[in-house]
Jmol script that loads the backbone (N, CA, C; Angstrom):
load data "model"
ATOM      1  N   UNK A   1       0.829  -1.161   0.000  1.00  0.00           N
ATOM      2  CA  UNK A   1       0.000   0.000   0.000  1.00  0.00           C
ATOM      3  C   UNK A   1       0.886   1.240   0.000  1.00  0.00           C
ATOM      4  N   UNK A   2       0.708   2.057  -0.983  1.00  0.00           N
ATOM      5  CA  UNK A   2       1.540   3.224  -1.161  1.00  0.00           C
ATOM      6  C   UNK A   2       0.771   4.444  -0.712  1.00  0.00           C
ATOM      7  N   UNK A   3       1.442   5.299   0.033  1.00  0.00           N
ATOM      8  CA  UNK A   3       0.814   6.530   0.510  1.00  0.00           C
ATOM      9  C   UNK A   3       1.206   7.693  -0.385  1.00  0.00           C
ATOM     10  N   UNK A   4       0.860   7.619  -1.587  1.00  0.00           N
ATOM     11  CA  UNK A   4       1.183   8.703  -2.503  1.00  0.00           C
ATOM     12  C   UNK A   4      -0.058   9.550  -2.713  1.00  0.00           C
ATOM     13  N   UNK A   5       0.175  10.806  -2.915  1.00  0.00           N
ATOM     14  CA  UNK A   5      -0.909  11.751  -3.152  1.00  0.00           C
ATOM     15  C   UNK A   5      -0.828  12.168  -4.610  1.00  0.00           C
ATOM     16  N   UNK A   6      -1.958  12.102  -5.248  1.00  0.00           N
ATOM     17  CA  UNK A   6      -1.975  12.494  -6.658  1.00  0.00           C
ATOM     18  C   UNK A   6      -1.948  14.009  -6.747  1.00  0.00           C
ATOM     19  N   UNK A   7      -1.584  14.461  -7.913  1.00  0.00           N
ATOM     20  CA  UNK A   7      -1.529  15.904  -8.161  1.00  0.00           C
ATOM     21  C   UNK A   7      -2.909  16.527  -7.919  1.00  0.00           C
ATOM     22  N   UNK A   8      -3.989  15.875  -8.347  1.00  0.00           N
ATOM     23  CA  UNK A   8      -5.360  16.393  -8.156  1.00  0.00           C
ATOM     24  C   UNK A   8      -5.705  16.474  -6.669  1.00  0.00           C
ATOM     25  N   UNK A   9      -5.343  15.471  -5.922  1.00  0.00           N
ATOM     26  CA  UNK A   9      -5.621  15.486  -4.471  1.00  0.00           C
ATOM     27  C   UNK A   9      -4.835  16.606  -3.791  1.00  0.00           C
ATOM     28  N   UNK A  10      -3.592  16.764  -4.203  1.00  0.00           N
ATOM     29  CA  UNK A  10      -2.767  17.831  -3.644  1.00  0.00           C
ATOM     30  C   UNK A  10      -3.388  19.193  -3.952  1.00  0.00           C
ATOM     31  N   UNK A  11      -3.813  19.399  -5.181  1.00  0.00           N
ATOM     32  CA  UNK A  11      -4.442  20.674  -5.572  1.00  0.00           C
ATOM     33  C   UNK A  11      -5.742  20.892  -4.801  1.00  0.00           C
ATOM     34  N   UNK A  12      -6.514  19.831  -4.593  1.00  0.00           N
ATOM     35  CA  UNK A  12      -7.767  19.946  -3.827  1.00  0.00           C
ATOM     36  C   UNK A  12      -7.475  20.364  -2.392  1.00  0.00           C
ATOM     37  N   UNK A  13      -6.488  19.731  -1.782  1.00  0.00           N
ATOM     38  CA  UNK A  13      -6.112  20.078  -0.401  1.00  0.00           C
ATOM     39  C   UNK A  13      -5.593  21.509  -0.350  1.00  0.00           C
ATOM     40  N   UNK A  14      -4.796  21.866  -1.331  1.00  0.00           N
ATOM     41  CA  UNK A  14      -4.256  23.228  -1.403  1.00  0.00           C
ATOM     42  C   UNK A  14      -5.385  24.246  -1.500  1.00  0.00           C
ATOM     43  N   UNK A  15      -6.367  23.997  -2.361  1.00  0.00           N
ATOM     44  CA  UNK A  15      -7.517  24.893  -2.509  1.00  0.00           C
ATOM     45  C   UNK A  15      -8.340  24.956  -1.222  1.00  0.00           C
ATOM     46  N   UNK A  16      -8.521  23.820  -0.568  1.00  0.00           N
ATOM     47  CA  UNK A  16      -9.266  23.803   0.704  1.00  0.00           C
ATOM     48  C   UNK A  16      -8.543  24.619   1.772  1.00  0.00           C
ATOM     49  N   UNK A  17      -7.224  24.483   1.845  1.00  0.00           N
ATOM     50  CA  UNK A  17      -6.444  25.258   2.819  1.00  0.00           C
ATOM     51  C   UNK A  17      -6.504  26.754   2.516  1.00  0.00           C
ATOM     52  N   UNK A  18      -6.404  27.096   1.234  1.00  0.00           N
ATOM     53  CA  UNK A  18      -6.498  28.509   0.838  1.00  0.00           C
ATOM     54  C   UNK A  18      -7.877  29.056   1.173  1.00  0.00           C
ATOM     55  N   UNK A  19      -8.899  28.259   0.910  1.00  0.00           N
ATOM     56  CA  UNK A  19     -10.267  28.677   1.223  1.00  0.00           C
ATOM     57  C   UNK A  19     -10.442  28.857   2.731  1.00  0.00           C
ATOM     58  N   UNK A  20      -9.900  27.925   3.517  1.00  0.00           N
ATOM     59  CA  UNK A  20      -9.991  28.033   4.978  1.00  0.00           C
ATOM     60  C   UNK A  20      -9.248  29.264   5.477  1.00  0.00           C
ATOM     61  N   UNK A  21      -8.105  29.580   4.873  1.00  0.00           N
ATOM     62  CA  UNK A  21      -7.335  30.763   5.260  1.00  0.00           C
ATOM     63  C   UNK A  21      -8.115  32.036   4.945  1.00  0.00           C
ATOM     64  N   UNK A  22      -8.744  32.094   3.763  1.00  0.00           N
ATOM     65  CA  UNK A  22      -9.562  33.272   3.409  1.00  0.00           C
ATOM     66  C   UNK A  22     -10.745  33.415   4.372  1.00  0.00           C
ATOM     67  N   UNK A  23     -11.367  32.303   4.686  1.00  0.00           N
ATOM     68  CA  UNK A  23     -12.494  32.326   5.626  1.00  0.00           C
ATOM     69  C   UNK A  23     -12.033  32.834   6.998  1.00  0.00           C
ATOM     70  N   UNK A  24     -10.881  32.355   7.458  1.00  0.00           N
ATOM     71  CA  UNK A  24     -10.356  32.783   8.758  1.00  0.00           C
ATOM     72  C   UNK A  24     -10.034  34.274   8.744  1.00  0.00           C
ATOM     73  N   UNK A  25      -9.425  34.752   7.662  1.00  0.00           N
ATOM     74  CA  UNK A  25      -9.124  36.184   7.551  1.00  0.00           C
ATOM     75  C   UNK A  25     -10.408  37.007   7.548  1.00  0.00           C
ATOM     76  N   UNK A  26     -11.393  36.543   6.819  1.00  0.00           N
ATOM     77  CA  UNK A  26     -12.680  37.240   6.766  1.00  0.00           C
ATOM     78  C   UNK A  26     -13.333  37.265   8.146  1.00  0.00           C
ATOM     79  N   UNK A  27     -13.282  36.122   8.815  1.00  0.00           N
ATOM     80  CA  UNK A  27     -13.864  36.045  10.160  1.00  0.00           C
ATOM     81  C   UNK A  27     -13.130  36.978  11.112  1.00  0.00           C
ATOM     82  N   UNK A  28     -11.802  37.032  11.009  1.00  0.00           N
ATOM     83  CA  UNK A  28     -11.020  37.933  11.870  1.00  0.00           C
ATOM     84  C   UNK A  28     -11.354  39.395  11.595  1.00  0.00           C
ATOM     85  N   UNK A  29     -11.527  39.764  10.328  1.00  0.00           N
ATOM     86  CA  UNK A  29     -11.917  41.141   9.993  1.00  0.00           C
ATOM     87  C   UNK A  29     -13.274  41.471  10.597  1.00  0.00           C
ATOM     88  N   UNK A  30     -14.201  40.535  10.484  1.00  0.00           N
ATOM     89  CA  UNK A  30     -15.543  40.776  11.038  1.00  0.00           C
ATOM     90  C   UNK A  30     -15.493  40.895  12.557  1.00  0.00           C
ATOM     91  N   UNK A  31     -14.664  40.085  13.183  1.00  0.00           N
ATOM     92  CA  UNK A  31     -14.514  40.182  14.650  1.00  0.00           C
ATOM     93  C   UNK A  31     -13.935  41.544  15.022  1.00  0.00           C
ATOM     94  N   UNK A  32     -12.926  42.002  14.259  1.00  0.00           N
ATOM     95  CA  UNK A  32     -12.344  43.325  14.511  1.00  0.00           C
ATOM     96  C   UNK A  32     -13.379  44.429  14.324  1.00  0.00           C
ATOM     97  N   UNK A  33     -14.191  44.301  13.262  1.00  0.00           N
ATOM     98  CA  UNK A  33     -15.248  45.291  13.022  1.00  0.00           C
ATOM     99  C   UNK A  33     -16.255  45.286  14.165  1.00  0.00           C
ATOM    100  N   UNK A  34     -16.632  44.103  14.609  1.00  0.00           N
ATOM    101  CA  UNK A  34     -17.574  44.010  15.737  1.00  0.00           C
ATOM    102  C   UNK A  34     -16.981  44.615  16.998  1.00  0.00           C
ATOM    103  N   UNK A  35     -15.692  44.366  17.242  1.00  0.00           N
ATOM    104  CA  UNK A  35     -15.036  44.934  18.429  1.00  0.00           C
ATOM    105  C   UNK A  35     -15.028  46.457  18.350  1.00  0.00           C
ATOM    106  N   UNK A  36     -14.757  46.989  17.152  1.00  0.00           N
ATOM    107  CA  UNK A  36     -14.770  48.444  16.960  1.00  0.00           C
ATOM    108  C   UNK A  36     -16.172  49.000  17.202  1.00  0.00           C
ATOM    109  N   UNK A  37     -17.166  48.334  16.646  1.00  0.00           N
ATOM    110  CA  UNK A  37     -18.554  48.785  16.848  1.00  0.00           C
ATOM    111  C   UNK A  37     -18.950  48.681  18.319  1.00  0.00           C
ATOM    112  N   UNK A  38     -18.507  47.627  18.978  1.00  0.00           N
ATOM    113  CA  UNK A  38     -18.825  47.467  20.394  1.00  0.00           C
ATOM    114  C   UNK A  38     -18.176  48.588  21.209  1.00  0.00           C
ATOM    115  N   UNK A  39     -16.931  48.930  20.895  1.00  0.00           N
ATOM    116  CA  UNK A  39     -16.261  50.037  21.589  1.00  0.00           C
ATOM    117  C   UNK A  39     -17.007  51.347  21.373  1.00  0.00           C
ATOM    118  N   UNK A  40     -17.430  51.591  20.131  1.00  0.00           N
ATOM    119  CA  UNK A  40     -18.171  52.807  19.822  1.00  0.00           C
ATOM    120  C   UNK A  40     -19.506  52.842  20.585  1.00  0.00           C
ATOM    121  N   UNK A  41     -20.181  51.699  20.596  1.00  0.00           N
ATOM    122  CA  UNK A  41     -21.454  51.611  21.321  1.00  0.00           C
ATOM    123  C   UNK A  41     -21.249  51.856  22.811  1.00  0.00           C
ATOM    124  N   UNK A  42     -20.178  51.268  23.363  1.00  0.00           N
ATOM    125  CA  UNK A  42     -19.901  51.467  24.790  1.00  0.00           C
ATOM    126  C   UNK A  42     -19.606  52.934  25.087  1.00  0.00           C
ATOM    127  N   UNK A  43     -18.875  53.605  24.195  1.00  0.00           N
ATOM    128  CA  UNK A  43     -18.603  55.031  24.378  1.00  0.00           C
ATOM    129  C   UNK A  43     -19.895  55.835  24.363  1.00  0.00           C
ATOM    130  N   UNK A  44     -20.796  55.479  23.443  1.00  0.00           N
ATOM    131  CA  UNK A  44     -22.079  56.174  23.368  1.00  0.00           C
ATOM    132  C   UNK A  44     -22.902  55.919  24.633  1.00  0.00           C
ATOM    133  N   UNK A  45     -22.872  54.679  25.121  1.00  0.00           N
ATOM    134  CA  UNK A  45     -23.595  54.359  26.354  1.00  0.00           C
ATOM    135  C   UNK A  45     -23.011  55.125  27.539  1.00  0.00           C
ATOM    136  N   UNK A  46     -21.680  55.185  27.602  1.00  0.00           N
ATOM    137  CA  UNK A  46     -21.027  55.926  28.684  1.00  0.00           C
ATOM    138  C   UNK A  46     -21.398  57.407  28.630  1.00  0.00           C
ATOM    139  N   UNK A  47     -21.402  57.959  27.421  1.00  0.00           N
ATOM    140  CA  UNK A  47     -21.761  59.365  27.259  1.00  0.00           C
ATOM    141  C   UNK A  47     -23.225  59.591  27.656  1.00  0.00           C
ATOM    142  N   UNK A  48     -24.091  58.686  27.235  1.00  0.00           N
ATOM    143  CA  UNK A  48     -25.511  58.791  27.605  1.00  0.00           C
ATOM    144  C   UNK A  48     -25.674  58.708  29.113  1.00  0.00           C
ATOM    145  N   UNK A  49     -24.929  57.793  29.748  1.00  0.00           N
ATOM    146  CA  UNK A  49     -25.021  57.659  31.207  1.00  0.00           C
ATOM    147  C   UNK A  49     -24.547  58.932  31.896  1.00  0.00           C
ATOM    148  N   UNK A  50     -23.493  59.556  31.370  1.00  0.00           N
ATOM    149  CA  UNK A  50     -23.008  60.810  31.945  1.00  0.00           C
ATOM    150  C   UNK A  50     -24.070  61.897  31.817  1.00  0.00           C
ATOM    151  N   UNK A  51     -24.738  61.938  30.661  1.00  0.00           N
ATOM    152  CA  UNK A  51     -25.805  62.920  30.465  1.00  0.00           C
ATOM    153  C   UNK A  51     -26.963  62.657  31.426  1.00  0.00           C
ATOM    154  N   UNK A  52     -27.311  61.385  31.606  1.00  0.00           N
ATOM    155  CA  UNK A  52     -28.388  61.042  32.544  1.00  0.00           C
ATOM    156  C   UNK A  52     -28.004  61.400  33.973  1.00  0.00           C
ATOM    157  N   UNK A  53     -26.753  61.139  34.344  1.00  0.00           N
ATOM    158  CA  UNK A  53     -26.288  61.489  35.687  1.00  0.00           C
ATOM    159  C   UNK A  53     -26.356  62.994  35.902  1.00  0.00           C
ATOM    160  N   UNK A  54     -25.931  63.748  34.900  1.00  0.00           N
ATOM    161  CA  UNK A  54     -25.977  65.207  34.989  1.00  0.00           C
ATOM    162  C   UNK A  54     -27.422  65.697  35.099  1.00  0.00           C
ATOM    163  N   UNK A  55     -28.292  65.126  34.284  1.00  0.00           N
ATOM    164  CA  UNK A  55     -29.707  65.511  34.325  1.00  0.00           C
ATOM    165  C   UNK A  55     -30.322  65.154  35.672  1.00  0.00           C
ATOM    166  N   UNK A  56     -29.969  63.985  36.195  1.00  0.00           N
ATOM    167  CA  UNK A  56     -30.490  63.562  37.500  1.00  0.00           C
ATOM    168  C   UNK A  56     -30.067  64.544  38.586  1.00  0.00           C
ATOM    169  N   UNK A  57     -28.807  64.979  38.543  1.00  0.00           N
ATOM    170  CA  UNK A  57     -28.334  65.962  39.530  1.00  0.00           C
ATOM    171  C   UNK A  57     -29.106  67.265  39.407  1.00  0.00           C
ATOM    172  N   UNK A  58     -29.342  67.690  38.155  1.00  0.00           N
ATOM    173  CA  UNK A  58     -30.073  68.940  37.945  1.00  0.00           C
ATOM    174  C   UNK A  58     -31.520  68.815  38.424  1.00  0.00           C
ATOM    175  N   UNK A  59     -32.143  67.677  38.134  1.00  0.00           N
ATOM    176  CA  UNK A  59     -33.526  67.459  38.586  1.00  0.00           C
ATOM    177  C   UNK A  59     -33.577  67.413  40.112  1.00  0.00           C
ATOM    178  N   UNK A  60     -32.638  66.703  40.727  1.00  0.00           N
ATOM    179  CA  UNK A  60     -32.589  66.641  42.190  1.00  0.00           C
ATOM    180  C   UNK A  60     -32.429  68.034  42.784  1.00  0.00           C
ATOM    181  N   UNK A  61     -31.563  68.842  42.181  1.00  0.00           N
ATOM    182  CA  UNK A  61     -31.359  70.209  42.649  1.00  0.00           C
ATOM    183  C   UNK A  61     -32.636  71.030  42.495  1.00  0.00           C
ATOM    184  N   UNK A  62     -33.306  70.855  41.353  1.00  0.00           N
ATOM    185  CA  UNK A  62     -34.564  71.575  41.122  1.00  0.00           C
ATOM    186  C   UNK A  62     -35.612  71.180  42.155  1.00  0.00           C
ATOM    187  N   UNK A  63     -35.753  69.871  42.388  1.00  0.00           N
ATOM    188  CA  UNK A  63     -36.749  69.382  43.350  1.00  0.00           C
ATOM    189  C   UNK A  63     -36.432  69.919  44.749  1.00  0.00           C
ATOM    190  N   UNK A  64     -35.160  69.879  45.135  1.00  0.00           N
ATOM    191  CA  UNK A  64     -34.763  70.390  46.447  1.00  0.00           C
ATOM    192  C   UNK A  64     -35.112  71.869  46.571  1.00  0.00           C
ATOM    193  N   UNK A  65     -34.770  72.650  45.543  1.00  0.00           N
ATOM    194  CA  UNK A  65     -35.047  74.086  45.582  1.00  0.00           C
ATOM    195  C   UNK A  65     -36.552  74.356  45.592  1.00  0.00           C
ATOM    196  N   UNK A  66     -37.306  73.596  44.795  1.00  0.00           N
ATOM    197  CA  UNK A  66     -38.764  73.768  44.765  1.00  0.00           C
ATOM    198  C   UNK A  66     -39.366  73.445  46.132  1.00  0.00           C
ATOM    199  N   UNK A  67     -38.911  72.361  46.762  1.00  0.00           N
ATOM    200  CA  UNK A  67     -39.411  72.010  48.098  1.00  0.00           C
ATOM    201  C   UNK A  67     -39.065  73.097  49.113  1.00  0.00           C
ATOM    202  N   UNK A  68     -37.847  73.627  48.997  1.00  0.00           N
ATOM    203  CA  UNK A  68     -37.430  74.694  49.919  1.00  0.00           C
ATOM    204  C   UNK A  68     -38.328  75.923  49.740  1.00  0.00           C
ATOM    205  N   UNK A  69     -38.592  76.289  48.482  1.00  0.00           N
ATOM    206  CA  UNK A  69     -39.448  77.450  48.230  1.00  0.00           C
ATOM    207  C   UNK A  69     -40.884  77.204  48.678  1.00  0.00           C
ATOM    208  N   UNK A  70     -41.406  75.997  48.428  1.00  0.00           N
ATOM    209  CA  UNK A  70     -42.763  75.681  48.885  1.00  0.00           C
ATOM    210  C   UNK A  70     -42.847  75.752  50.403  1.00  0.00           C
ATOM    211  N   UNK A  71     -41.840  75.237  51.083  1.00  0.00           N
ATOM    212  CA  UNK A  71     -41.817  75.285  52.550  1.00  0.00           C
ATOM    213  C   UNK A  71     -41.770  76.737  53.020  1.00  0.00           C
ATOM    214  N   UNK A  72     -40.936  77.544  52.371  1.00  0.00           N
ATOM    215  CA  UNK A  72     -40.825  78.958  52.725  1.00  0.00           C
ATOM    216  C   UNK A  72     -42.157  79.673  52.491  1.00  0.00           C
ATOM    217  N   UNK A  73     -42.802  79.381  51.366  1.00  0.00           N
ATOM    218  CA  UNK A  73     -44.089  80.012  51.081  1.00  0.00           C
ATOM    219  C   UNK A  73     -45.161  79.563  52.074  1.00  0.00           C
ATOM    220  N   UNK A  74     -45.120  78.280  52.450  1.00  0.00           N
ATOM    221  CA  UNK A  74     -46.100  77.782  53.424  1.00  0.00           C
ATOM    222  C   UNK A  74     -45.911  78.469  54.771  1.00  0.00           C
ATOM    223  N   UNK A  75     -44.663  78.694  55.160  1.00  0.00           N
ATOM    224  CA  UNK A  75     -44.387  79.403  56.406  1.00  0.00           C
ATOM    225  C   UNK A  75     -44.947  80.819  56.333  1.00  0.00           C
ATOM    226  N   UNK A  76     -44.717  81.487  55.200  1.00  0.00           N
ATOM    227  CA  UNK A  76     -45.247  82.848  55.023  1.00  0.00           C
ATOM    228  C   UNK A  76     -46.776  82.844  55.054  1.00  0.00           C
ATOM    229  N   UNK A  77     -47.385  81.887  54.379  1.00  0.00           N
ATOM    230  CA  UNK A  77     -48.855  81.786  54.368  1.00  0.00           C
ATOM    231  C   UNK A  77     -49.373  81.546  55.782  1.00  0.00           C
ATOM    232  N   UNK A  78     -48.726  80.673  56.531  1.00  0.00           N
ATOM    233  CA  UNK A  78     -49.155  80.413  57.914  1.00  0.00           C
ATOM    234  C   UNK A  78     -49.070  81.676  58.758  1.00  0.00           C
ATOM    235  N   UNK A  79     -47.972  82.448  58.590  1.00  0.00           N
ATOM    236  CA  UNK A  79     -47.849  83.705  59.350  1.00  0.00           C
ATOM    237  C   UNK A  79     -48.933  84.694  58.944  1.00  0.00           C
ATOM    238  N   UNK A  80     -49.200  84.786  57.628  1.00  0.00           N
ATOM    239  CA  UNK A  80     -50.247  85.705  57.164  1.00  0.00           C
ATOM    240  C   UNK A  80     -51.624  85.278  57.677  1.00  0.00           C
ATOM    241  N   UNK A  81     -51.882  83.967  57.674  1.00  0.00           N
ATOM    242  CA  UNK A  81     -53.167  83.481  58.214  1.00  0.00           C
ATOM    243  C   UNK A  81     -53.303  83.858  59.687  1.00  0.00           C
ATOM    244  N   UNK A  82     -52.232  83.720  60.440  1.00  0.00           N
ATOM    245  CA  UNK A  82     -52.266  84.077  61.862  1.00  0.00           C
ATOM    246  C   UNK A  82     -52.502  85.579  62.017  1.00  0.00           C
ATOM    247  N   UNK A  83     -51.842  86.401  61.194  1.00  0.00           N
ATOM    248  CA  UNK A  83     -52.048  87.854  61.257  1.00  0.00           C
ATOM    249  C   UNK A  83     -53.487  88.207  60.899  1.00  0.00           C
ATOM    250  N   UNK A  84     -54.033  87.556  59.881  1.00  0.00           N
ATOM    251  CA  UNK A  84     -55.424  87.822  59.479  1.00  0.00           C
ATOM    252  C   UNK A  84     -56.371  87.468  60.615  1.00  0.00           C
ATOM    253  N   UNK A  85     -56.124  86.332  61.266  1.00  0.00           N
ATOM    254  CA  UNK A  85     -56.969  85.946  62.402  1.00  0.00           C
ATOM    255  C   UNK A  85     -56.908  87.005  63.495  1.00  0.00           C
ATOM    256  N   UNK A  86     -55.698  87.504  63.771  1.00  0.00           N
ATOM    257  CA  UNK A  86     -55.572  88.546  64.805  1.00  0.00           C
ATOM    258  C   UNK A  86     -56.294  89.825  64.376  1.00  0.00           C
ATOM    259  N   UNK A  87     -56.116  90.224  63.111  1.00  0.00           N
ATOM    260  CA  UNK A  87     -56.784  91.433  62.626  1.00  0.00           C
ATOM    261  C   UNK A  87     -58.306  91.265  62.629  1.00  0.00           C
ATOM    262  N   UNK A  88     -58.779  90.061  62.295  1.00  0.00           N
ATOM    263  CA  UNK A  88     -60.219  89.791  62.363  1.00  0.00           C
ATOM    264  C   UNK A  88     -60.708  89.966  63.798  1.00  0.00           C
ATOM    265  N   UNK A  89     -59.914  89.460  64.744  1.00  0.00           N
ATOM    266  CA  UNK A  89     -60.284  89.600  66.162  1.00  0.00           C
ATOM    267  C   UNK A  89     -60.300  91.057  66.591  1.00  0.00           C
ATOM    268  N   UNK A  90     -59.275  91.806  66.161  1.00  0.00           N
ATOM    269  CA  UNK A  90     -59.216  93.243  66.495  1.00  0.00           C
ATOM    270  C   UNK A  90     -60.384  93.968  65.854  1.00  0.00           C
ATOM    271  N   UNK A  91     -60.681  93.682  64.599  1.00  0.00           N
ATOM    272  CA  UNK A  91     -61.788  94.333  63.905  1.00  0.00           C
ATOM    273  C   UNK A  91     -63.116  93.993  64.575  1.00  0.00           C
ATOM    274  N   UNK A  92     -63.312  92.755  64.946  1.00  0.00           N
ATOM    275  CA  UNK A  92     -64.551  92.362  65.625  1.00  0.00           C
ATOM    276  C   UNK A  92     -64.674  93.080  66.959  1.00  0.00           C
ATOM    277  N   UNK A  93     -63.558  93.173  67.664  1.00  0.00           N
ATOM    278  CA  UNK A  93     -63.568  93.872  68.954  1.00  0.00           C
ATOM    279  C   UNK A  93     -63.910  95.355  68.753  1.00  0.00           C
ATOM    280  N   UNK A  94     -63.288  95.979  67.740  1.00  0.00           N
ATOM    281  CA  UNK A  94     -63.562  97.405  67.477  1.00  0.00           C
ATOM    282  C   UNK A  94     -65.009  97.613  67.040  1.00  0.00           C
ATOM    283  N   UNK A  95     -65.534  96.681  66.256  1.00  0.00           N
ATOM    284  CA  UNK A  95     -66.925  96.826  65.803  1.00  0.00           C
ATOM    285  C   UNK A  95     -67.883  96.670  66.971  1.00  0.00           C
ATOM    286  N   UNK A  96     -67.593  95.737  67.893  1.00  0.00           N
ATOM    287  CA  UNK A  96     -68.456  95.589  69.085  1.00  0.00           C
ATOM    288  C   UNK A  96     -68.362  96.857  69.941  1.00  0.00           C
ATOM    289  N   UNK A  97     -67.146  97.346  70.076  1.00  0.00           N
ATOM    290  CA  UNK A  97     -66.928  98.550  70.886  1.00  0.00           C
ATOM    291  C   UNK A  97     -67.643  99.743  70.255  1.00  0.00           C
ATOM    292  N   UNK A  98     -67.546  99.874  68.920  1.00  0.00           N
ATOM    293  CA  UNK A  98     -68.202 100.952  68.208  1.00  0.00           C
ATOM    294  C   UNK A  98     -69.715 100.812  68.338  1.00  0.00           C
ATOM    295  N   UNK A  99     -70.222  99.593  68.293  1.00  0.00           N
ATOM    296  CA  UNK A  99     -71.659  99.353  68.421  1.00  0.00           C
ATOM    297  C   UNK A  99     -72.140  99.705  69.824  1.00  0.00           C
ATOM    298  N   UNK A 100     -71.318  99.512  70.819  1.00  0.00           N
ATOM    299  CA  UNK A 100     -71.701  99.857  72.184  1.00  0.00           C
ATOM    300  C   UNK A 100     -71.750 101.363  72.378  1.00  0.00           C
ATOM    301  N   UNK A 101     -70.844 102.115  71.726  1.00  0.00           N
ATOM    302  CA  UNK A 101     -70.847 103.562  71.872  1.00  0.00           C
ATOM    303  C   UNK A 101     -71.994 104.188  71.105  1.00  0.00           C
ATOM    304  N   UNK A 102     -72.406 103.560  69.996  1.00  0.00           N
ATOM    305  CA  UNK A 102     -73.522 104.102  69.226  1.00  0.00           C
ATOM    306  C   UNK A 102     -74.834 103.932  69.997  1.00  0.00           C
ATOM    307  N   UNK A 103     -74.960 102.848  70.739  1.00  0.00           N
ATOM    308  CA  UNK A 103     -76.213 102.599  71.419  1.00  0.00           C
ATOM    309  C   UNK A 103     -76.309 103.409  72.725  1.00  0.00           C
ATOM    310  N   UNK A 104     -75.268 104.015  73.137  1.00  0.00           N
ATOM    311  CA  UNK A 104     -75.329 104.756  74.403  1.00  0.00           C
ATOM    312  C   UNK A 104     -75.756 106.138  74.210  1.00  0.00           C
TER     313      UNK A 104
END
end "model"
wireframe off; spacefill off
backbone 0.3
color backbone group
């Protein structure tokens, strides 16, 4: 039994190896392209996250300031309500007093 390879078999193997090499190169290029796209996508995600973090800080600051102003306004309203109650009492007292002097 002789282990000789015919010229046709050799050419077939050669073509198969060349084809496998081209396929491997193509696959490597596609992997490199995917890695580049993945890096770009990650950069975009990182940038988006930074924008969201910045927006979150701004919203938190706005909410804090709005709550502070609402609290301040509520304090002012409470003081004004108390003053109005006192003035109502003074006015009622003066009206009763005025009514007593008119009837005398």
